[in-house]
C-alpha positions in Angstrom: -12.5 17.7 5.4 -11.7 20.5 8.1 -9.8 20.9 11.1 -9.4 23.1 13.8 -5.7 25.0 13.6 -3.7 26.2 16.0 -4.8 29.7 16.0 -7.9 28.3 16.4 -9.4 29.3 12.9 -10.8 26.2 10.6 -8.2 25.0 7.9 -9.5 22.7 5.2 -6.9 20.3 4.9 -6.5 17.6 1.1 -5.1 14.0 1.8 -3.4 12.5 -1.0 -1.4 9.4 -2.1 0.7 7.4 -4.2 -1.7 5.5 -6.3 0.8 2.2 -4.9 -1.9 3.0 -1.0 -3.9 0.5 -3.5 -7.4 2.3 -2.2 -10.5 1.3 -3.9 -12.8 3.6 -6.0 -15.1 3.6 -3.7 -12.6 4.6 -0.7 -11.4 7.6 -2.8 -14.8 8.7 -3.0 -15.8 7.9 0.2 -12.6 9.8 2.0 -12.7 12.5 -0.9 -9.1 11.6 -1.8 -7.0 12.5 -4.6 -4.6 10.0 -5.6 -1.8 10.7 -8.0 -1.1 7.5 -10.5 2.5 6.8 -11.0 3.6 4.8 -14.1 4.1 1.6 -15.1 6.1 1.0 -18.5 4.8 -1.7 -20.4 8.2 -2.2 -23.5 7.5 1.4 -24.8 4.3 2.2 -23.4 4.0 4.4 -20.2 0.8 3.9 -18.5 -0.9 5.2 -15.5 -1.8 2.8 -12.6 -5.2 2.4 -11.9 -6.0 4.9 -15.0 -5.7 2.8 -18.2 -3.9 -0.5 -17.1 -5.0 -3.2 -14.6 -3.3 -6.4 -13.1 -4.2 -8.3 -16.6 -2.0 -6.6 -18.6 0.5 -7.4 -16.2 -0.1 -10.7 -15.9 -0.4 -10.8 -20.2 2.8 -8.6 -20.7 4.9 -11.2 -18.8 3.6 -14.2 -20.0 4.5 -12.8 -23.6 7.5 -11.6 -22.5 9.0 -13.4 -19.5 9.4 -9.7 -18.5 8.3 -7.7 -15.8 7.0 -4.0 -16.2 9.0 -1.4 -15.2 7.7 1.6 -13.1 8.7 4.7 -12.4 8.3 7.7 -9.8 7.0 11.2 -10.8 9.1 13.9 -10.9 9.0 16.5 -8.9 8.4 19.2 -11.7 4.8 16.0 -11.8 4.7 16.6 -8.0 4.4 20.3 -7.9 1.3 20.2 -10.8 -0.6 17.5 -9.0 0.0 19.5 -5.4 -1.2 22.4 -7.1 -4.4 21.6 -8.8 -5.4 19.5 -5.4 -4.7 22.8 -2.9 -6.9 24.3 -5.4 -10.0 25.1 -2.5 -8.0 24.0 0.7 -5.8 26.0 2.6 -3.1 22.4 3.1 -2.5 19.0 2.1 -0.8 15.9 3.4 0.6 13.7 0.6 1.4 9.9 1.8 4.2 8.1 -0.8 5.1 4.3 -1.3 8.1 3.4 1.2 11.4 5.8 0.2 13.7 2.6 0.2 11.5 1.2 -3.2 10.6 4.5 -4.8 12.2 7.9 -5.7 8.6 9.0 -5.0 9.2 10.6 -1.7 12.5 12.6 -2.2 10.8 13.9 -5.3 7.2 14.7 -3.6 9.4 16.3 -0.8 11.3 18.7 -3.3 8.0 19.9 -4.7 6.3 20.6 -1.4 9.2 23.0 -0.7 7.7 25.5 -3.3 4.9 25.9 -1.2 5.4 27.8 2.0 5.0 25.1 4.7 1.2 24.0 2.8 2.2 21.1 1.8 3.4 17.8 3.1 4.8 14.5 2.0 5.1 11.6 4.4 7.3 8.4 3.5 5.1 6.0 4.8 7.7 3.5 4.8 5.0 0.9 3.3 3.3 -0.1 0.2 -0.1 -1.1 -0.9 -2.7 -1.3 2.2 -0.3 -0.4 4.7 0.2 2.7 2.8 -3.7 3.2 2.9 -4.3 2.1 6.5 -1.9 5.4 7.0 -3.8 7.3 4.5 -7.5 6.5 6.1 -6.2 7.2 9.6 -5.0 10.7 8.2 -8.4 10.9 7.5 -10.1 10.2 10.5 -7.5 13.0 12.3 -8.5 15.4 10.1 -12.9 14.3 10.9 -11.6 14.6 14.9 -10.3 17.7 14.1 -6.8 17.0 14.8 -4.3 20.1 13.8 -2.3 20.3 10.7 1.1 19.1 13.0 -0.5 16.4 15.1 -2.0 14.9 11.8 1.6 14.6 10.3 3.1 13.3 14.6 0.5 10.8 14.7 0.7 9.7 11.3 4.7 9.4 11.7 4.6 7.6 14.8 2.2 4.7 13.6 4.6 3.7 11.2 6.8 1.1 13.0 3.4 -0.2 14.4 2.2 -1.5 10.6 1.8 -4.8 9.4 2.6 -4.5 6.1 2.7 -8.1 5.1 1.6 -10.3 2.6 2.1 -14.3 1.3 2.7 -15.2 -2.5 1.7 -18.0 -4.3 4.2 -18.2 -6.9 7.9 -16.5 -6.6 8.5 -15.5 -10.2 7.8 -11.6 -10.0 9.6 -11.5 -7.0 12.6 -13.8 -8.5 12.3 -11.6 -12.1 12.7 -8.4 -9.8 15.7 -9.3 -8.1 14.4 -9.9 -4.9 14.4 -13.7 -4.9 17.1 -15.9 -5.4 17.3 -18.8 -8.2 17.8 -20.8 -6.1 15.1 -20.0 -3.6 12.9 -19.9 -6.4 13.2 -23.4 -7.4 13.2 -24.7 -4.0 10.1 -23.1 -3.0 8.4 -24.7 -6.7 10.2 -28.5 -5.3 9.0 -28.2 -1.5 5.9 -26.3 -2.3 7.0 -23.1 -0.1 5.6 -20.0 0.5 7.1 -17.1 2.4 5.2 -14.5 4.4 7.5 -11.0 2.9 7.1 -8.6 5.1 7.8 -4.8 5.5 11.3 -3.8 8.2 11.9 -0.4 8.0 10.6 0.5 4.7 12.4 -2.6 2.9 10.6 -6.3 2.2 12.5 -9.5 3.5 10.9 -13.3 4.0 10.3 -13.3 7.2 9.0 -17.2 7.5 8.1 -19.7 5.0 5.0 -21.8 4.9 4.8 -25.5 3.4 1.7 -26.1 1.6 -0.6 -24.9 -0.7 -1.6 -22.1 -0.7 -5.0 -22.1 1.7 -3.6 -24.1 3.9 -0.3 -21.6 3.9 -2.8 -18.7 4.0 -4.7 -20.1 7.3 -1.1 -20.6 8.8 0.0 -16.9 8.3 -3.2 -15.6 9.3 -2.9 -17.9 12.9 0.5 -16.4 12.9 -0.7 -12.6 12.6 -3.4 -13.1 15.6 -0.6 -14.4 18.0 1.8 -12.2 16.7 -0.3 -8.7 17.3 -2.6 -9.4 20.7 -2.5 -6.0 21.1 -3.8 -3.8 17.4 -6.2 -1.2 16.6 -9.6 -2.5 16.2 -10.8 0.4 13.6 -9.8 -1.7 10.7 -7.4 -4.3 8.6 -7.4 -4.5 5.0 -7.3 -8.0 2.9 -5.4 -7.3 -0.2 -4.6 -9.5 -3.1 -3.4 -9.6 -6.0 -6.5 -10.9 -8.5 -7.0 -13.7 -6.0 -9.7 -17.1 -6.6 -12.6 -15.7 -5.3 -13.2 -18.6 -2.3 -9.7 -17.9 -1.7 -10.2 -14.5 -0.6 -13.6 -15.3 1.4 -11.9 -18.3 3.5 -9.3 -15.5 4.5 -11.9 -13.3 5.1 -13.7 -16.2 7.6 -11.2 -16.7 9.2 -10.2 -12.9 10.2 -13.7 -12.4 10.8 -13.4 -15.3 13.3 -10.4 -14.7 15.2 -10.0 -11.0 15.4 -12.1 -8.0 16.4 -11.8 -5.5 13.6 -14.9 -3.0 12.9 -14.2 -3.2 9.8 -12.9 -5.6 7.2 -12.1 -3.8 4.1 -11.1 -5.8 0.7 -8.8 -4.3 -2.0 -7.0 -5.9 -5.5 -3.8 -5.0 -5.8 -3.1 -2.0 -8.3 -0.4 -2.7 -11.2 2.8 -1.2 -9.4 2.1 -3.7 -6.7 0.9 -6.6 -9.4 4.5 -5.9 -11.3 6.2 -6.8 -7.7 4.4 -9.4 -6.4 2.3 -11.9 -9.0 -0.8 -13.2 -8.6 -2.6 -15.2 -6.2 -0.3 -13.3 -3.4 -3.0 -11.9 -0.1 -1.7 -9.9 2.8 -3.8 -8.8 6.3 -2.8 -5.6 6.4 -3.7 -3.3 9.6 -1.7 -1.2 12.9 -0.8 -2.9 16.1 -0.7 -1.2 19.3 
């Protein structure tokens, strides 16, 4: 990927991201992205997100132990090694981290970036999953359109407050185990068939509203609410991202998005092991950039 820098020369820029961007292997290959897998720890074994562990491994582990896996950020030394590898053949690198409110990844990546004399810049996405992924692909769009290094950073950081990073979980067990849902809320959700709309604001997750009923009915209300709230949006692309939802559920969500939105591209991705560790099975979100 090439852009013109401010001096009129040609600068070759690499775009990289934490694995929590949840971009599919096809998208990673298409955009020539560098992905740094975060650590997922099951008992005394450490795995690499998206490399040697799958969401099914997460579900099996929780079912057997009644405990969530642990997730861990890379150290600044690990980021330094990653940046060094990814910079080979490039003039500069822009890296996208999961929200600094959810992980130490951004702090460690920023510390490592200082070793590269301004050639590496770490972006705090203030998002997770394909909310982070949307910024990654936007950066790729900007590189392709000939924007400078500084213009890319300024643009993507300016888009962070406009990200719709939201999802609806089927059950709250994982959020409860992770300390993001009280026991009372967990019991109430099971008794009343409540499905919260989890959204992100300033890098942190919060329950925006609650739906009542089965998952499919709640997802239908959720997507309708998104259309009413975000009447103006970037039509370039959206993501339907889910954690191992049934095919029929995903297809119904896609059909509704296609009917009431006007995205040029509707991309489907499956949440990776880190994100799955926190949201659990049958969680689905429709993510995009508002205007």
